[in-house]
DRENBA-830323 format. One record per residue (C-alpha): residue number from 1; y, x, z. Coordinates in Angstrom, 2 decimals. Layout:
REM DRENBA-830323
> NUM Y X Z
...
This chain:
REM DRENBA-830323
> 1 -0.33 -0.27 -0.09
> 2 2.48 2.96 0.76
> 3 1.47 4.77 -2.39
> 4 2.23 1.52 -4.11
> 5 5.48 1.20 -3.06
> 6 6.14 4.66 -3.32
> 7 5.48 4.47 -6.83
> 8 7.24 1.55 -7.14
> 9 10.71 3.14 -5.51
> 10 10.21 6.41 -7.96
> 11 10.09 4.26 -11.05
> 12 12.88 2.44 -10.18
> 13 14.96 5.85 -8.76
> 14 13.75 7.17 -12.79
> 15 14.88 4.25 -14.53
> 16 18.28 4.10 -12.60
> 17 18.50 7.70 -13.11
> 18 17.96 6.80 -16.86
> 19 20.58 3.76 -16.81
> 20 23.23 6.33 -15.59
> 21 22.30 8.69 -17.57
> 22 22.53 6.41 -20.69
> 23 26.16 4.51 -19.14
> 24 27.41 7.99 -18.94
> 25 25.98 9.26 -21.75
> 26 28.93 8.57 -24.92
> 27 31.27 9.79 -22.13
> 28 29.51 13.30 -21.87
> 29 28.81 13.62 -25.51
> 30 32.84 12.52 -26.14
> 31 34.40 14.77 -23.57
> 32 31.98 17.48 -24.24
> 33 32.68 17.27 -28.37
> 34 36.39 17.14 -27.31
> 35 36.26 20.02 -25.49
> 36 33.80 22.32 -27.82
> 37 34.64 20.78 -31.13
> 38 36.11 23.96 -32.05
> 39 32.98 26.00 -32.05
> 40 31.20 22.93 -33.02
> 41 32.70 21.89 -36.33
> 42 35.77 24.37 -36.47
> 43 38.51 22.25 -36.02
> 44 40.28 20.55 -32.61
> 45 39.43 17.10 -32.51
> 46 40.15 13.62 -30.03
> 47 38.02 10.32 -29.67
> 48 39.73 7.47 -27.79
> 49 36.17 5.81 -27.55
> 50 32.66 6.30 -27.73
> 51 29.73 3.24 -27.74
> 52 26.02 3.67 -27.95
> 53 23.79 0.77 -28.18
> 54 20.32 2.12 -27.56
> 55 18.82 -1.32 -28.73
> 56 20.31 -1.58 -31.74
> 57 20.56 1.64 -32.72
> 58 23.90 1.89 -33.77
> 59 26.98 4.10 -32.71
> 60 30.34 3.11 -32.67
> 61 33.55 5.97 -32.77
> 62 37.18 4.22 -32.04
> 63 40.96 5.90 -33.18
> 64 38.99 9.63 -34.07
> 65 41.40 12.57 -35.11
> 66 41.10 15.84 -36.14
> 67 44.08 18.19 -35.71
> 68 45.11 21.09 -38.63
> 69 44.44 24.22 -37.84
> 70 47.82 24.66 -36.13
> 71 46.81 22.08 -33.38
> 72 49.53 20.05 -33.88
> 73 49.21 17.77 -37.00
> 74 46.18 15.24 -37.80
> 75 44.03 16.24 -41.03
> 76 41.41 13.35 -40.99
> 77 41.88 10.47 -38.56
> 78 40.50 7.07 -38.36
> 79 40.50 3.36 -36.71
> 80 36.57 2.28 -36.87
> 81 33.48 4.19 -37.69
> 82 30.02 2.37 -36.86
> 83 26.96 3.28 -37.92
> 84 23.63 1.61 -37.35
> 85 20.33 3.68 -37.58
> 86 16.78 3.32 -36.79
> 87 15.78 6.34 -34.99
> 88 12.43 5.76 -34.34
> 89 12.24 5.77 -38.28
> 90 12.39 9.65 -38.08
> 91 8.98 10.28 -36.35
> 92 7.72 8.46 -39.67
> 93 9.85 10.96 -41.94
> 94 11.75 8.25 -42.93
> 95 15.79 8.04 -42.16
> 96 16.92 4.69 -42.45
> 97 20.39 4.06 -41.88
> 98 21.30 0.08 -42.52
> 99 24.95 0.11 -41.88
> 100 27.91 2.57 -42.43
> 101 31.51 1.05 -41.43
> 102 34.54 3.33 -41.48
> 103 38.23 1.82 -41.72
> 104 41.51 2.92 -41.44
> 105 40.16 6.55 -42.85
> 106 43.25 8.50 -43.86
> 107 43.18 11.98 -45.27
> 108 45.65 14.47 -45.48
> 109 45.41 17.57 -47.97
> 110 47.78 20.30 -48.20
> 111 48.23 22.62 -51.55
> 112 50.12 25.89 -50.94
> 113 49.67 28.46 -53.95
> 114 46.21 28.80 -54.37
> 115 45.52 27.86 -50.67
> 116 44.58 24.36 -49.23
> 117 44.55 23.21 -45.58
> 118 40.87 22.90 -45.59
> 119 39.89 26.16 -46.85
> 120 39.52 27.18 -42.77
> 121 36.61 24.79 -42.43
> 122 34.63 25.52 -45.67
> 123 34.99 29.03 -44.61
> 124 33.44 28.18 -41.19
> 125 30.61 25.79 -42.45
> 126 29.43 28.11 -45.06
> 127 26.31 29.85 -45.01
> 128 25.41 33.07 -45.46
> 129 23.00 33.60 -48.20
> 130 20.06 35.08 -46.07
> 131 20.01 31.98 -43.96
> 132 19.29 29.56 -47.01
> 133 15.51 28.86 -46.99
> 134 13.89 26.86 -49.89
> 135 11.72 23.60 -49.20
> 136 8.20 24.24 -49.56
> 137 6.22 22.51 -52.00
> 138 3.39 21.79 -49.48
> 139 6.10 19.52 -47.21
> 140 6.30 15.72 -47.59
> 141 8.93 14.54 -48.64
> 142 11.45 13.09 -46.42
> 143 12.14 9.61 -47.62
> 144 15.93 7.95 -46.88
> 145 17.28 4.22 -47.26
> 146 21.28 4.11 -46.82
> 147 22.40 0.12 -46.64
> 148 25.48 -1.38 -46.84
> 149 27.97 1.96 -46.80
> 150 31.22 0.47 -46.85
> 151 34.60 1.86 -46.62
> 152 38.03 0.33 -46.38
> 153 41.61 0.18 -46.17
> 154 41.51 4.41 -46.33
> 155 44.41 6.50 -47.31
> 156 45.02 9.94 -49.33
> 157 47.68 11.92 -49.24
> 158 47.95 14.76 -51.13
> 159 50.69 17.13 -50.72
> 160 51.08 19.89 -53.68
> 161 53.77 21.91 -51.98
> 162 54.08 23.93 -55.22
> 163 56.13 21.30 -57.22
> 164 57.14 19.70 -54.59
> 165 55.12 16.63 -54.68
> 166 53.73 14.10 -52.28
> 167 50.91 11.88 -53.45
> 168 49.60 8.81 -51.86
> 169 46.74 5.99 -52.59
> 170 46.35 3.28 -50.36
> 171 44.17 0.80 -49.50
> 172 40.83 3.08 -50.71
> 173 37.43 0.89 -50.59
> 174 34.28 0.93 -51.64
> 175 30.91 -0.75 -50.70
> 176 27.75 0.43 -51.89
> 177 24.39 -2.03 -50.98
> 178 21.95 0.26 -51.03
> 179 20.51 3.71 -52.12
> 180 17.25 4.64 -51.71
> 181 14.47 7.28 -52.02
> 182 11.53 5.60 -54.73
> 183 14.08 2.77 -55.21
> 184 12.99 0.22 -57.62
> 185 16.09 -1.81 -57.91
> 186 18.99 -1.29 -59.00
> 187 22.02 0.17 -57.07
> 188 25.12 -0.90 -57.18
> 189 28.03 0.64 -56.06
> 190 31.89 -0.25 -55.96
> 191 35.17 1.77 -54.97
> 192 38.98 0.34 -54.63
> 193 42.11 1.77 -53.81
> 194 45.97 0.95 -54.67
> 195 48.17 3.44 -55.56
> 196 51.54 4.34 -53.83
> 197 53.92 1.89 -55.48
> 198 51.85 -1.19 -57.16
> 199 48.55 -1.24 -59.19
> 200 44.51 0.02 -57.86
> 201 42.34 1.77 -59.00
> 202 38.75 -0.06 -59.36
> 203 35.51 0.97 -60.36
> 204 31.44 -0.12 -60.24
> 205 28.20 1.79 -60.59
> 206 25.35 0.59 -61.09
> 207 22.20 3.01 -61.06
> 208 18.20 1.97 -62.27
> 209 16.50 4.88 -60.04
> 210 13.39 4.40 -62.07
> 211 14.58 5.01 -65.91
> 212 17.94 7.21 -64.71
> 213 19.66 4.94 -66.96
> 214 23.43 4.24 -65.48
> 215 26.40 2.25 -65.99
> 216 30.23 2.64 -64.65
> 217 33.24 0.53 -64.99
> 218 36.54 2.26 -64.51
> 219 39.76 -0.13 -64.11
> 220 42.97 1.33 -63.92
> 221 45.81 -0.87 -63.33
> 222 49.77 -0.14 -63.47
> 223 49.23 3.64 -62.51
> 224 52.88 4.76 -62.93
> 225 53.05 8.22 -64.93
> 226 56.07 9.26 -62.73
> 227 53.51 10.08 -60.51
> 228 52.49 13.40 -63.08
> 229 56.27 14.44 -63.32
> 230 56.50 17.73 -61.40
> 231 52.89 18.22 -63.09
> 232 53.63 18.01 -66.43
> 233 57.20 20.21 -65.63
> 234 54.86 22.91 -64.61
> 235 54.22 23.03 -68.33
> 236 56.70 21.62 -70.25
> 237 60.59 22.07 -70.26
> 238 60.89 18.54 -68.75
> 239 63.12 16.59 -66.43
> 240 61.29 13.12 -66.63
> 241 57.95 11.83 -67.44
> 242 58.00 7.48 -67.19
> 243 55.32 5.08 -68.05
> 244 52.57 2.54 -66.74
> 245 49.28 3.24 -67.68
> 246 46.08 0.90 -67.65
> 247 42.89 0.96 -68.86
> 248 39.13 -0.60 -68.68
> 249 36.65 1.93 -69.50
> 250 32.92 1.32 -69.70
> 251 30.59 4.44 -69.26
> 252 26.36 4.36 -69.93
> 253 23.97 7.07 -70.15
> 254 21.30 8.47 -68.42
> 255 21.76 10.47 -65.36
> 256 19.25 12.77 -66.54
> 257 21.15 13.63 -69.90
> 258 24.74 12.94 -68.31
> 259 26.13 14.98 -71.45
> 260 25.19 11.97 -73.57
> 261 26.67 9.39 -72.11
> 262 28.55 6.99 -74.46
> 263 32.77 6.01 -73.58
> 264 34.06 2.35 -74.88
> 265 36.76 0.60 -73.48
> 266 40.11 0.35 -73.64
> 267 43.64 1.87 -73.04
> 268 47.08 0.80 -72.91
> 269 50.41 2.26 -72.34
> 270 53.50 0.79 -71.77
> 271 57.55 1.86 -71.64
> 272 56.57 5.56 -72.14
> 273 59.20 8.05 -72.37
> 274 59.94 11.99 -71.66
> 275 62.99 13.39 -71.19
> 276 64.13 17.25 -71.96
> 277 65.71 19.36 -69.37
> 278 69.56 17.61 -70.72
> 279 67.87 14.07 -69.30
> 280 67.85 12.75 -73.09
> 281 64.91 11.22 -73.80
> 282 62.77 12.76 -76.74
> 283 59.33 10.84 -77.37
> 284 58.25 7.27 -76.10
> 285 56.86 4.12 -76.65
> 286 57.28 1.12 -75.51
> 287 53.44 0.00 -75.68
> 288 50.31 1.92 -76.97
> 289 47.12 0.36 -77.34
> 290 43.62 1.70 -78.26
> 291 40.28 -0.62 -78.15
> 292 37.36 2.60 -78.06
> 293 34.50 1.52 -80.04
> 294 32.67 4.33 -78.72
> 295 33.16 8.11 -77.83
> 296 30.47 10.29 -78.23
> 297 31.01 13.73 -77.12
> 298 27.69 15.41 -77.39
> 299 27.59 14.81 -81.37
> 300 31.61 15.21 -81.38
> 301 32.22 11.33 -82.63
> 302 35.31 9.37 -81.98
> 303 35.28 5.48 -83.57
> 304 38.34 3.47 -82.77
> 305 37.93 -0.10 -83.30
> 306 42.25 -0.48 -83.50
> 307 45.23 1.61 -82.53
> 308 48.40 0.09 -82.24
> 309 51.92 1.52 -81.37
> 310 54.94 -0.76 -80.55
> 311 58.58 0.85 -80.50
> 312 57.43 5.00 -81.17
> 313 60.65 6.67 -80.37
> 314 60.80 10.28 -81.29
> 315 64.08 12.90 -81.24
> 316 63.40 15.56 -83.74
> 317 66.33 18.65 -84.03
> 318 65.47 21.48 -86.02
> 319 67.41 24.61 -85.36
> 320 67.18 28.20 -87.29
> 321 64.38 29.69 -85.42
> 322 62.82 26.33 -84.14
> 323 63.09 23.09 -83.19
> 324 63.18 21.10 -79.57
> 325 59.60 19.69 -79.59
> 326 58.31 23.38 -79.63
> 327 61.10 24.80 -77.28
> 328 59.99 21.51 -74.65
> 329 56.04 22.33 -75.21
> 330 56.67 26.06 -75.11
> 331 54.73 26.76 -78.59
> 332 57.07 28.90 -79.95
> 333 54.82 31.93 -77.99
> 334 51.44 30.43 -79.07
> 335 52.25 30.59 -82.67
> 336 53.50 33.99 -82.64
> 337 50.85 35.08 -80.22
> 338 48.32 33.77 -82.77
> 339 49.92 35.77 -85.21
> 340 50.48 39.00 -83.29
> 341 46.27 38.65 -82.79
> 342 45.60 37.68 -86.71
> 343 44.52 34.34 -85.97
> 344 45.38 31.79 -88.34
> 345 45.47 28.01 -87.99
> 346 43.02 26.10 -89.94
> 347 43.83 22.29 -91.21
> 348 39.93 21.70 -91.44
> 349 37.70 19.78 -88.99
> 350 36.98 21.38 -85.72
> 351 33.70 21.60 -84.02
> 352 31.90 21.39 -80.99
> 353 28.90 23.86 -81.07
> 354 28.89 23.69 -84.45
> 355 28.75 19.76 -84.93
> 356 31.85 18.62 -87.36
> 357 34.23 16.17 -86.00
> 358 33.12 12.63 -86.52
> 359 36.05 10.26 -86.26
> 360 37.00 6.62 -87.53
> 361 39.97 4.38 -86.73
> 362 39.26 0.96 -88.49
> 363 42.76 -0.16 -87.89
> 364 46.42 1.61 -87.15
> 365 49.47 0.03 -87.18
> 366 52.71 1.34 -86.12
> 367 55.76 -1.04 -85.68
> 368 59.29 -0.95 -85.23
> 369 59.35 2.98 -84.62
> 370 62.36 5.10 -84.71
> 371 62.59 8.61 -85.08
> 372 66.14 10.41 -84.46
> 373 66.43 13.66 -86.68
> 374 69.10 16.04 -85.88
> 375 69.21 19.21 -87.84
> 376 71.81 22.19 -86.84
> 377 70.83 24.25 -89.78
> 378 74.60 23.93 -91.51
> 379 76.84 24.64 -88.75
> 380 77.25 21.13 -88.41
> 381 74.81 18.86 -86.45
> 382 73.17 16.52 -89.27
> 383 72.38 13.43 -87.16
> 384 70.32 10.90 -89.22
> 385 68.47 7.64 -87.91
> 386 65.02 6.37 -89.23
> 387 64.29 2.75 -87.73
> 388 62.04 -0.37 -87.90
> 389 59.22 1.88 -88.83
> 390 55.76 0.09 -90.03
> 391 52.99 1.66 -91.07
> 392 49.90 -0.17 -91.74
> 393 46.25 1.44 -92.47
> 394 42.78 -0.10 -92.68
> 395 40.77 2.78 -92.01
> 396 40.69 6.26 -91.56
> 397 37.13 7.86 -91.45
> 398 36.49 11.52 -91.18
> 399 34.03 11.33 -94.38
> 400 36.31 8.97 -96.38
> 401 36.98 10.02 -99.76
> 402 40.38 8.36 -99.79
> 403 42.65 7.06 -97.85
> 404 45.93 4.90 -98.23
> 405 48.69 4.16 -95.99
> 406 51.81 2.14 -96.50
> 407 54.57 2.17 -94.51
> 408 58.19 1.38 -94.72
> 409 61.54 1.94 -92.94
> 410 65.47 1.50 -92.76
> 411 67.37 4.47 -93.33
> 412 70.25 5.17 -91.54
> 413 70.46 1.33 -90.81
> 414 71.43 0.58 -94.18
> 415 68.84 1.89 -96.68
> 416 65.55 1.02 -97.19
> 417 62.00 3.15 -97.77
> 418 58.93 1.57 -98.80
> 419 56.05 3.55 -99.66
> 420 52.31 3.64 -100.37
> 421 50.41 7.50 -99.41
> 422 46.88 8.29 -100.35
> 423 45.45 11.05 -99.65
> 424 41.83 12.73 -99.58
> 425 40.99 13.66 -95.33
> 426 39.22 16.44 -96.64
> 427 41.43 17.82 -99.01
> 428 45.27 18.22 -97.80
> 429 45.81 19.04 -101.41
> 430 44.79 16.08 -103.21
> 431 47.78 13.46 -102.17
> 432 49.51 10.34 -104.20
> 433 52.57 9.38 -102.85
> 434 54.84 6.26 -103.87
> 435 57.80 5.31 -102.47
> 436 61.19 3.58 -103.70
> 437 64.38 4.27 -102.01
> 438 67.39 1.03 -102.12
> 439 70.37 1.40 -100.67
> 440 70.75 4.18 -99.69
> 441 74.51 5.80 -98.82
> 442 75.26 9.08 -100.62
> 443 78.01 9.78 -98.10
> 444 74.81 10.03 -95.52
> 445 74.52 13.16 -97.15
> 446 78.24 14.38 -96.64
> 447 77.23 17.20 -94.63
> 448 75.30 18.66 -96.71
> 449 77.34 18.50 -99.73
> 450 79.89 20.41 -97.87
> 451 77.95 22.95 -96.62
> 452 75.96 23.84 -99.72
> 453 78.15 22.69 -102.19
> 454 81.39 22.35 -101.33
> 455 81.92 18.39 -102.01
> 456 82.15 16.13 -99.62
> 457 80.97 12.66 -100.74
> 458 83.56 9.97 -100.25
> 459 81.13 7.05 -101.19
> 460 78.36 5.71 -103.51
> 461 74.98 4.09 -103.17
> 462 71.67 5.67 -104.87
> 463 68.45 3.50 -105.66
> 464 65.38 6.19 -106.17
> 465 61.66 5.79 -107.14
> 466 59.00 8.19 -106.95
> 467 55.60 8.67 -108.33
> 468 53.71 12.12 -107.57
> 469 50.34 13.33 -107.43
> 470 49.76 16.59 -106.30
> 471 45.65 17.70 -107.63
> 472 44.48 20.74 -106.15
> 473 47.87 22.04 -104.95
> 474 49.51 21.06 -108.58
> 475 52.50 19.05 -108.11
> 476 53.53 16.65 -110.64
> 477 56.39 13.88 -109.95
> 478 58.24 11.54 -112.18
> 479 61.56 10.66 -110.50
> 480 64.03 7.66 -111.46
> 481 66.77 8.35 -109.98
> 482 70.03 5.90 -110.14
> 483 73.53 6.07 -108.70
> 484 76.20 3.75 -108.37
> 485 79.75 4.68 -108.34
> 486 79.27 7.91 -106.35
> 487 82.65 9.74 -105.86
> 488 83.83 13.32 -105.03
> 489 86.37 15.00 -102.84
> 490 87.82 17.66 -103.96
> 491 85.76 21.49 -103.56
> 492 86.00 23.68 -100.78
> 493 83.86 26.39 -100.19
> 494 79.99 25.72 -100.28
> 495 77.23 28.27 -100.72
> 496 76.72 27.37 -104.36
> 497 78.91 27.32 -106.60
> 498 77.42 24.32 -108.60
> 499 79.64 22.13 -111.23
> 500 78.56 18.85 -109.51
> 501 81.61 16.81 -109.62
> 502 81.87 17.53 -113.27
> 503 78.41 17.06 -113.98
> 504 78.41 13.44 -112.09
> 505 81.20 12.75 -114.01
> 506 79.36 13.76 -117.22
> 507 76.35 11.02 -116.24
> 508 78.30 8.29 -115.67
> 509 78.05 5.32 -118.05
> 510 80.74 2.94 -118.46
> 511 79.70 0.87 -115.38
> 512 79.47 4.34 -112.86
> 513 76.40 3.76 -113.23
> 514 74.02 7.28 -112.82
> 515 70.29 6.53 -114.57
> 516 68.22 9.53 -114.89
> 517 64.45 10.16 -115.37
> 518 63.77 13.24 -113.39
> 519 60.23 15.27 -113.74
> 520 59.41 17.83 -111.12
> 521 56.46 20.41 -111.46
> 522 55.20 23.05 -109.17
> 523 52.29 25.21 -107.78
> 524 52.14 24.06 -103.88
> 525 49.05 26.74 -103.43
> 526 51.60 29.22 -104.31
> 527 52.87 30.77 -100.87
> 528 56.13 31.85 -102.33
> 529 56.79 28.36 -102.98
> 530 57.49 24.50 -101.37
> 531 58.53 21.12 -102.40
> 532 62.09 21.57 -100.86
> 533 62.45 24.96 -103.06
> 534 61.22 23.00 -105.97
> 535 63.20 20.28 -105.79
> 536 66.40 22.13 -105.38
> 537 65.56 24.37 -108.41
> 538 65.12 21.09 -110.54
> 539 68.56 19.46 -109.10
> 540 70.40 23.00 -109.81
> 541 68.58 23.07 -113.30
> 542 70.31 19.96 -114.02
> 543 73.24 20.10 -112.65
> 544 74.11 23.35 -114.47
> 545 72.66 21.44 -118.01
> 546 74.44 18.64 -117.60
> 547 77.85 21.01 -117.23
> 548 77.08 23.40 -119.60
> 549 76.44 21.33 -122.59
> 550 78.37 18.07 -122.14
> 551 77.68 17.04 -125.76
> 552 74.31 15.94 -125.20
> 553 75.28 13.30 -122.22
> 554 78.11 12.00 -124.43
> 555 76.71 11.95 -127.39
> 556 74.43 8.86 -126.00
> 557 77.60 6.80 -124.66
> 558 78.48 6.48 -128.46
> 559 75.01 6.72 -130.05
> 560 75.77 10.08 -132.29
> 561 74.08 13.38 -133.14
> 562 75.97 15.60 -130.28
> 563 76.63 18.28 -133.02
> 564 79.16 15.67 -134.32
> 565 80.98 15.75 -130.69
> 566 81.08 19.79 -130.14
> 567 83.17 21.22 -132.86
> 568 85.12 20.20 -135.84
> 569 84.40 23.02 -138.92
> 570 86.37 24.53 -141.43
> 571 85.51 26.79 -144.12
> 572 88.16 29.91 -144.96
> 573 91.23 28.77 -147.18
> 574 90.30 24.91 -146.58
> 575 92.81 22.87 -144.88
> 576 91.06 19.55 -146.29
> 577 90.58 16.49 -143.53
> 578 87.86 15.23 -145.45
> 579 85.73 12.11 -144.56
> 580 83.35 14.12 -142.33
> 581 85.88 15.29 -140.21
> 582 87.75 11.96 -140.12
> 583 84.81 10.60 -138.80
> 584 84.42 12.88 -135.98
> 585 87.99 12.32 -134.74
> 586 86.92 8.51 -134.86
> 587 84.45 9.38 -132.65
> 588 86.56 11.47 -130.33
> 589 89.38 8.45 -130.09
> 590 85.67 6.49 -128.97
> 591 84.88 8.84 -126.17
> 592 88.22 8.73 -124.83
> 593 88.39 4.63 -124.81
> 594 84.93 4.69 -123.22
> 595 85.18 8.09 -120.94
> 596 88.04 6.71 -118.54
> 597 89.13 10.24 -117.16
> 598 87.86 12.06 -119.93
> 599 89.81 15.08 -120.83
> 600 89.24 16.68 -124.43
> 601 91.07 19.13 -125.96
> 602 90.37 20.95 -129.60
> 603 90.58 24.92 -128.80
> 604 90.99 26.38 -132.18
> 605 88.93 29.70 -132.69
> 606 89.11 32.00 -136.07
> 607 88.32 35.11 -137.56
> 608 91.65 35.82 -138.86
> 609 90.55 39.14 -140.57
> 610 88.08 37.74 -142.43
> 611 90.49 34.75 -143.52
> 612 93.13 37.46 -144.48
> 613 90.43 38.64 -147.02
> 614 89.83 35.22 -148.62
> 615 93.30 34.93 -148.48
> 616 93.44 38.20 -150.61
> 617 90.91 37.73 -153.12
> 618 92.30 34.15 -153.79
> 619 95.85 35.20 -153.94
> 620 94.68 37.88 -156.49
> 621 92.29 35.25 -158.67
> 622 95.30 33.34 -159.38
> 623 97.19 36.34 -160.98
> 624 93.96 37.13 -162.59
> 625 94.03 33.81 -164.02
> 626 97.47 33.64 -165.00
> 627 97.59 37.14 -166.55
> 628 93.78 36.51 -168.46
> 629 93.95 33.14 -168.90
> 630 90.48 32.81 -167.53
> 631 89.24 30.81 -164.74
> 632 89.06 33.09 -161.29
> 633 85.23 33.53 -160.12
> 634 84.59 36.31 -157.21
> 635 81.46 37.09 -158.90
> 636 82.92 38.19 -162.31
> 637 82.37 41.59 -163.17
> 638 85.70 41.42 -165.01
> 639 87.68 40.39 -162.04
> 640 86.39 43.00 -160.10
> 641 86.97 45.65 -162.87
> 642 90.88 43.66 -162.94
> 643 91.03 44.26 -159.29
> 644 90.17 48.24 -159.30
> 645 92.95 48.15 -161.97
> 646 95.45 46.79 -160.22
> 647 94.68 48.10 -157.39
> 648 94.06 51.83 -158.46
> 649 90.96 52.12 -156.42
> 650 87.60 53.37 -157.10
> 651 86.23 51.49 -154.50
> 652 84.57 48.24 -155.26
> 653 84.92 46.56 -151.58
> 654 87.00 43.44 -153.33
> 655 88.49 42.75 -149.86
> 656 89.90 45.87 -149.52
> 657 90.85 46.16 -153.06
> 658 92.62 42.70 -152.91
> 659 94.27 43.59 -149.48
> 660 95.73 46.33 -151.55
> 661 97.50 44.80 -153.85
> 662 98.91 41.75 -151.80
> 663 101.16 42.36 -148.82
> 664 100.44 42.08 -145.08
> 665 103.26 39.90 -144.99
> 666 102.28 37.25 -147.33
> 667 98.54 37.32 -146.50
> 668 99.85 36.58 -142.53
> 669 102.12 33.93 -143.87
> 670 99.61 31.73 -145.42
> 671 96.58 32.36 -143.15
> 672 98.96 30.65 -140.63
> 673 100.50 28.18 -142.86
> 674 96.67 27.35 -142.73
> 675 96.17 26.95 -139.50
> 676 99.51 25.16 -139.03
> 677 97.94 22.64 -141.38
> 678 94.99 22.26 -139.92
> 679 96.69 21.26 -137.09
> 680 98.94 19.25 -138.23
> 681 96.47 17.16 -140.46
> 682 94.41 16.45 -137.09
> 683 97.18 15.57 -135.27
> 684 98.47 12.99 -137.41
> 685 95.30 11.61 -138.02
> 686 94.70 10.74 -134.38
> 687 97.96 9.62 -133.98
> 688 97.96 6.99 -136.57
> 689 94.64 5.77 -135.13
> 690 95.63 5.72 -131.41
> 691 99.53 7.02 -130.79
> 692 98.49 6.85 -126.79
> 693 95.99 9.32 -127.29
> 694 95.93 12.20 -125.04
> 695 93.30 14.61 -127.03
> 696 95.56 17.96 -126.98
> 697 95.49 20.70 -129.55
> 698 95.39 24.48 -128.09
> 699 95.16 27.95 -129.75
> 700 93.28 30.54 -128.33
> 701 93.96 33.79 -127.52
> 702 93.40 36.16 -130.22
> 703 91.78 38.85 -128.09
> 704 88.58 35.93 -127.73
> 705 85.42 37.00 -128.74
> 706 84.55 33.38 -129.78
> 707 87.36 34.56 -132.71
> 708 84.83 37.47 -133.91
> 709 83.27 36.40 -137.01
> 710 84.20 32.38 -136.44
> 711 84.94 30.09 -139.06
> 712 87.89 28.51 -138.55
> 713 86.81 25.45 -135.68
> 714 88.35 23.29 -133.45
> 715 86.02 23.57 -130.73
> 716 85.69 20.36 -128.72
> 717 86.47 21.10 -124.73
> 718 85.80 18.62 -122.40
> 719 86.75 17.72 -118.58
> 720 88.07 15.61 -116.10
> 721 91.71 14.57 -115.57
> 722 94.20 15.75 -113.02
> 723 91.48 17.34 -111.78
> 724 90.34 21.01 -110.74
> 725 87.39 21.57 -112.38
> 726 84.43 23.94 -111.98
> 727 83.54 24.90 -115.19
> 728 86.67 25.91 -117.23
């Protein structure tokens, strides 16, 4: 009886001791953990409350704090941690976590230079390599089962002091129903957190543990891009990045072959804007929507259902050595580096591990695009605006033999361009371009006109139609140019001395319209040839040709042979105003009437010495006829003999012999009378037909080389009235 009582008391005492131990154990564990936390986990911690339920296997921790290495600031904290286990399953090599609930987690990450505020923890928990032991193949596999894993209202703060940027992710939550070893049912996991200002990130993951197949759905809603401003500024000269990012992405594949995963979904960017260091916007877009059908990185394949861009904006500024985009993104140094190392830039398809790039855009549309262009090459900024840009194409594929693009835009808010572009994606030297420009204002090009040719453009409109083919680098372009009411100011300076003003004047018809067909040819494969130089040379040659040979263009105005308005010719000794000459004068009068502002001069050229020879021989011929009674013939031997006798010369040169017989005074007088008679006959004829004619006569300088060998000729000189003419 006494032994039984003793056993009972011993049992009760042990039970009481166990209960007491179990009751005080949480407090002891809490105090011990706090006191020795630096030795246990490498940082000082604080726990407000720790609860253990030995019957349910639950552990509850409240108001946990882990401090920074300085033991002042908080590194990690949370409000509530609940863990429910089945500890007896440990004895059967099985770990069962029925629930893990973590609420109010707050993590603060600090980055300075290349150091993070958790580097000391990594060092503390790192194991020496020689202590790492591989598992024996004879050991039984340890089974695990995780259920009801939940994170609620967590917050992540990242302070990157290298760029003075603090990022905050709030309301982070996720829930995983089950993860287990030898699992047969699909696992499902979800993660969600809110961004600092608005919007959220959400993901769900489905995994088939038997087949290894998985599918992840990721949603990003209203991600503000200004959160990346400081990071972009590290690699580009910008002051601002703004906009919103939204996406719905699905990633599907197999966990055993992650590299073969396929990506699909949609991406949307709205109100995107980047500003340079002067706070000037240089690139932006109101809305960009991309529907991704499939991205297969393993096969370097990108298939896009549609790419829609609304109100894109680009500011492009060109300087002598670079442009603003190269400067902002510091591309100049990259180009120079590639040149120094002998590397070249290739336009051919990129490859991934030997696999060619495969792309397919089923539909691309750009609407209401704007390009602001500034050219500083002339010293005075040339600013031009392209707006209301629309671009459409049905399909762009890497294996397409031909792609067609259709575009239109407004030119400096007045003119309009409509274009159709066809190209071979595999050969950039195979292009067809057809476009029409209407209502283009020539005054928009005033800065270029002043700089290169010295003429300001007062006003004028242009219509331009071009059909251009580039085949294997060979450029062939047929262009129709119609310019209406073009007027230039007075010439002042200019890099090139071209007779532009006179050429435009000649090209105008009676209505002030210039209508030209301008062919352009060139070999673009020649490294010294470019399209700009080809077009410039074509334009320059046209201007020079028109100004130097105006007869061809003026003849078309009155439908005559250009030779009829080029010169009025006489034979030596002839002063007769023939019917032919009369018709030529009538044509000049008609030109004067039809081409308002045309100034016409008749400049007299003549080789006087040769006409003197003719006058001397004819004078001796008349003397021969009087003395011999025979008709004068300069080729008659009797006349030659008469010349020799009268001159007392042994020379057989009839001109020299004749000028020995007739005095120079007489010859000069006759030649002068001939010149005056021709001039007077022409003047009288012109006045008789139009008494208000402004056609003038000019005697050339006797020293002019044009007199040498010339028959009596009135060369027609065309210019503009009351203007300084370049080709005079």
